[in-house]
C-alpha positions as CSV (number, residue, x, y, z in Angstrom):
1,X,-27.5,-67.5,-79.7
2,X,-29.0,-66.5,-82.9
3,X,-28.8,-62.4,-83.8
4,X,-32.5,-62.1,-83.0
5,X,-32.4,-63.7,-79.4
6,X,-29.6,-61.3,-78.7
7,X,-31.2,-58.3,-79.9
8,X,-34.2,-59.2,-77.6
9,X,-31.9,-60.0,-74.6
10,X,-30.0,-56.8,-74.9
11,X,-33.0,-54.8,-75.4
12,X,-34.5,-56.2,-72.1
13,X,-31.2,-56.0,-70.3
14,X,-30.9,-52.1,-71.3
15,X,-34.7,-51.7,-70.2
16,X,-34.1,-53.5,-66.9
17,X,-31.1,-51.9,-65.8
18,X,-32.3,-48.7,-66.7
19,X,-35.5,-49.0,-64.9
20,X,-33.8,-50.3,-61.9
21,X,-31.9,-46.8,-61.5
22,X,-35.0,-44.9,-62.5
23,X,-35.9,-44.2,-58.9
24,X,-33.4,-41.2,-58.4
25,X,-34.5,-39.7,-61.6
26,X,-38.1,-40.3,-60.8
27,X,-37.7,-38.0,-57.6
28,X,-36.5,-35.4,-59.6
29,X,-39.5,-35.4,-62.2
30,X,-42.4,-32.8,-61.5
31,X,-45.9,-32.0,-63.1
32,X,-44.4,-29.2,-65.0
33,X,-41.7,-31.5,-66.4
34,X,-44.5,-34.0,-67.6
35,X,-46.5,-31.4,-69.1
36,X,-43.5,-29.3,-70.8
37,X,-43.6,-26.5,-68.5
38,X,-40.1,-26.8,-67.0
39,X,-36.6,-26.2,-68.3
40,X,-35.2,-30.0,-68.3
41,X,-31.3,-30.6,-68.9
42,X,-31.4,-31.8,-72.5
43,X,-28.6,-32.9,-74.9
44,X,-27.9,-33.3,-78.6
45,X,-27.1,-31.2,-81.8
46,X,-30.2,-30.4,-83.9
47,X,-32.3,-32.0,-81.6
48,X,-33.0,-32.3,-77.9
49,X,-33.1,-35.3,-75.5
50,X,-32.5,-36.2,-71.9
51,X,-29.1,-37.4,-71.2
52,X,-29.8,-41.3,-71.1
53,X,-31.8,-41.1,-74.2
54,X,-29.2,-38.9,-76.1
55,X,-26.5,-41.6,-75.3
56,X,-28.7,-44.4,-76.6
57,X,-29.7,-42.4,-79.6
58,X,-25.8,-41.6,-80.5
59,X,-25.1,-45.3,-80.3
60,X,-28.2,-46.2,-82.5
61,X,-27.4,-43.4,-85.1
62,X,-23.6,-44.9,-85.4
63,X,-25.2,-48.5,-85.9
64,X,-27.4,-46.9,-88.5
65,X,-24.5,-45.2,-90.2
66,X,-22.7,-48.3,-90.7
67,X,-25.7,-49.7,-92.7
68,X,-25.9,-46.9,-94.8
69,X,-28.7,-45.0,-92.9
70,X,-28.3,-41.4,-91.6
71,X,-30.8,-40.9,-89.0
72,X,-32.4,-37.3,-89.4
73,X,-34.3,-35.8,-86.4
74,X,-37.3,-33.9,-87.6
75,X,-38.5,-33.4,-84.2
76,X,-37.6,-34.2,-80.5
77,X,-38.4,-32.3,-77.4
78,X,-41.3,-29.7,-77.7
79,X,-42.2,-27.5,-74.7
80,X,-45.5,-26.4,-74.0
81,X,-45.6,-23.3,-75.7
82,X,-44.3,-24.9,-78.9
83,X,-47.0,-27.6,-78.7
84,X,-49.5,-24.9,-78.1
85,X,-48.4,-23.0,-81.2
86,X,-48.9,-26.2,-83.3
87,X,-52.4,-26.6,-81.8
88,X,-53.4,-22.9,-82.4
89,X,-52.2,-23.0,-86.0
90,X,-54.2,-26.1,-86.8
91,X,-57.3,-24.9,-84.9
92,X,-57.4,-21.6,-86.9
93,X,-56.6,-23.4,-90.3
94,X,-59.2,-26.0,-89.8
95,X,-62.0,-23.6,-88.6
96,X,-61.1,-21.1,-91.2
97,X,-61.8,-24.0,-93.7
98,X,-65.3,-24.4,-92.3
99,X,-64.9,-27.1,-90.0
100,X,-66.7,-26.8,-86.7
101,X,-64.7,-26.6,-83.4
102,X,-65.5,-30.0,-82.5
103,X,-64.8,-31.1,-85.9
104,X,-61.5,-29.4,-85.8
105,X,-60.2,-30.8,-82.7
106,X,-60.9,-34.3,-83.9
107,X,-58.8,-33.5,-86.9
108,X,-55.9,-32.3,-85.0
109,X,-56.0,-35.4,-82.6
110,X,-55.3,-37.6,-85.5
111,X,-51.7,-36.8,-85.4
112,X,-51.1,-33.9,-83.1
113,X,-51.6,-33.7,-79.1
114,X,-53.3,-31.2,-76.9
115,X,-50.7,-29.1,-75.4
116,X,-49.5,-30.3,-72.0
117,X,-50.3,-33.9,-73.2
118,X,-47.6,-34.6,-75.5
119,X,-44.9,-37.2,-75.2
120,X,-42.3,-35.0,-76.8
121,X,-42.5,-32.8,-73.6
122,X,-40.3,-35.6,-71.8
123,X,-37.2,-35.5,-73.9
124,X,-37.7,-39.1,-74.6
125,X,-39.4,-39.0,-78.1
126,X,-38.0,-38.5,-81.5
127,X,-39.6,-38.3,-85.3
128,X,-37.0,-39.5,-87.6
129,X,-36.4,-40.2,-91.0
130,X,-33.2,-41.3,-93.1
131,X,-31.4,-38.3,-94.2
132,X,-29.7,-40.2,-96.9
133,X,-32.9,-40.9,-98.8
134,X,-34.7,-38.8,-101.2
135,X,-36.6,-36.2,-99.0
136,X,-40.1,-35.9,-100.2
137,X,-42.2,-32.9,-99.8
138,X,-44.2,-34.5,-96.9
139,X,-41.6,-36.3,-94.6
140,X,-44.0,-37.6,-92.0
141,X,-46.2,-39.5,-94.2
142,X,-46.9,-43.4,-93.7
143,X,-46.7,-44.0,-97.4
144,X,-42.9,-42.9,-97.3
145,X,-41.9,-45.8,-95.1
146,X,-44.0,-48.3,-96.9
147,X,-43.8,-50.3,-100.4
148,X,-41.4,-48.2,-102.5
149,X,-41.3,-45.2,-100.1
150,X,-38.0,-43.4,-99.7
151,X,-37.6,-44.6,-96.0
152,X,-38.7,-48.0,-96.5
153,X,-35.3,-49.5,-95.9
154,X,-34.7,-47.4,-93.3
155,X,-38.2,-48.5,-91.5
156,X,-36.9,-52.2,-92.0
157,X,-33.7,-51.6,-90.2
158,X,-35.3,-49.9,-87.5
159,X,-37.8,-52.8,-86.9
160,X,-35.0,-55.2,-86.6
161,X,-32.8,-53.0,-84.4
162,X,-34.4,-50.1,-82.7
163,X,-35.4,-52.2,-79.6
164,X,-31.9,-53.2,-79.0
165,X,-31.0,-49.7,-78.2
166,X,-34.3,-49.0,-76.2
167,X,-36.2,-47.4,-78.8
168,X,-39.8,-48.3,-79.5
169,X,-42.3,-47.3,-82.2
170,X,-45.1,-45.5,-80.3
171,X,-48.3,-45.4,-82.5
172,X,-48.0,-48.7,-84.2
173,X,-50.3,-49.9,-87.3
174,X,-52.1,-52.5,-85.1
175,X,-55.6,-52.8,-86.7
176,X,-57.9,-52.4,-83.6
177,X,-55.4,-49.5,-82.1
178,X,-57.2,-46.3,-81.5
179,X,-56.2,-42.8,-80.8
180,X,-53.5,-41.3,-82.9
181,X,-53.1,-42.6,-86.3
182,X,-50.2,-44.8,-87.3
183,X,-46.6,-43.1,-87.1
184,X,-43.9,-45.1,-88.5
185,X,-41.3,-42.2,-87.8
186,X,-42.2,-41.6,-83.9
187,X,-39.8,-43.4,-81.5
188,X,-39.6,-43.2,-77.9
189,X,-36.8,-44.3,-75.3
190,X,-38.6,-46.9,-73.2
191,X,-36.2,-47.1,-70.2
192,X,-37.4,-43.3,-69.4
193,X,-40.7,-42.8,-71.2
194,X,-42.5,-46.1,-69.6
195,X,-42.0,-44.8,-65.8
196,X,-42.7,-41.4,-67.0
197,X,-46.0,-42.3,-68.6
198,X,-47.0,-43.9,-65.5
199,X,-46.3,-40.8,-63.5
200,X,-48.3,-38.8,-66.1
201,X,-51.1,-41.0,-65.6
202,X,-51.4,-39.9,-62.0
203,X,-52.1,-36.6,-62.8
204,X,-55.5,-35.1,-62.9
205,X,-55.4,-34.2,-66.7
206,X,-59.1,-33.5,-66.9
207,X,-58.4,-30.6,-64.4
208,X,-55.4,-29.6,-66.2
209,X,-57.1,-29.3,-69.7
210,X,-60.0,-27.4,-68.2
211,X,-57.8,-24.7,-66.6
212,X,-55.5,-24.1,-69.7
213,X,-57.9,-22.3,-71.6
214,X,-56.6,-23.4,-75.0
215,X,-58.3,-22.5,-78.3
216,X,-61.3,-24.7,-78.5
217,X,-61.1,-26.0,-74.9
218,X,-64.8,-24.8,-74.2
219,X,-65.6,-27.9,-76.2
220,X,-63.6,-30.5,-74.1
221,X,-66.4,-32.3,-72.4
222,X,-65.8,-35.0,-69.7
223,X,-66.6,-37.6,-72.0
224,X,-64.1,-36.2,-74.8
225,X,-61.4,-35.9,-72.0
226,X,-61.9,-39.3,-70.8
227,X,-61.8,-40.8,-74.4
228,X,-58.6,-38.9,-75.1
229,X,-56.8,-40.3,-72.1
230,X,-57.8,-43.7,-72.8
231,X,-57.4,-43.6,-76.4
232,X,-54.7,-41.0,-77.5
233,X,-52.6,-41.3,-74.4
234,X,-53.0,-44.9,-73.4
235,X,-53.4,-46.9,-76.7
236,X,-50.1,-47.2,-77.5
237,X,-47.5,-50.0,-78.4
238,X,-47.9,-52.4,-75.5
239,X,-44.2,-52.6,-75.1
240,X,-44.5,-48.9,-73.9
241,X,-46.8,-49.3,-71.3
């Protein structure tokens, strides 16, 4: 069996075993958990993940270290309040710069989620870079992971090995994908995030967003919310659906 086939098999095995044991975990997941409004048990030093995701991440981190990479976590779990601070900061910034509320909202959701809709609320997702490489001023830029970028080699390693630990890139560079722009730094622990997404999509997101009274939410039309759910929440790496 060649290495590539082993990785695929190992990845599927991890995913299969984890999904088969998700029933108990699923019963403990509430709407507040899915929307970042609860207080879940999280693990990690300098980052926060659910237990199973944390254990898988440690294994991947050790494997990366053996190959000269130091996985540095830029962002992991974010609760509702944290996401709302990001939303308000960007909304105020863009509207102050002269963008209309609608334009500001569209600008924000190129990369940032509306509070209550972020995958980072789940404790399954990470934004990561190589801590051993040169750290440019703007860490999370696609150019840093391409060509001669400082994280290019790290990205190549992740492309080959991340799936075998259960981690998958969320927002790929597939040409016809819509929603959030390409994020070569954002990985999700599939054995937990796949079932959590399925549960999340059962929620009445439209009603939740309307009653949240966020900055600019008066401009969340039914068509906008429908498109946001279809493209930003659902148009992701097919392996995470």
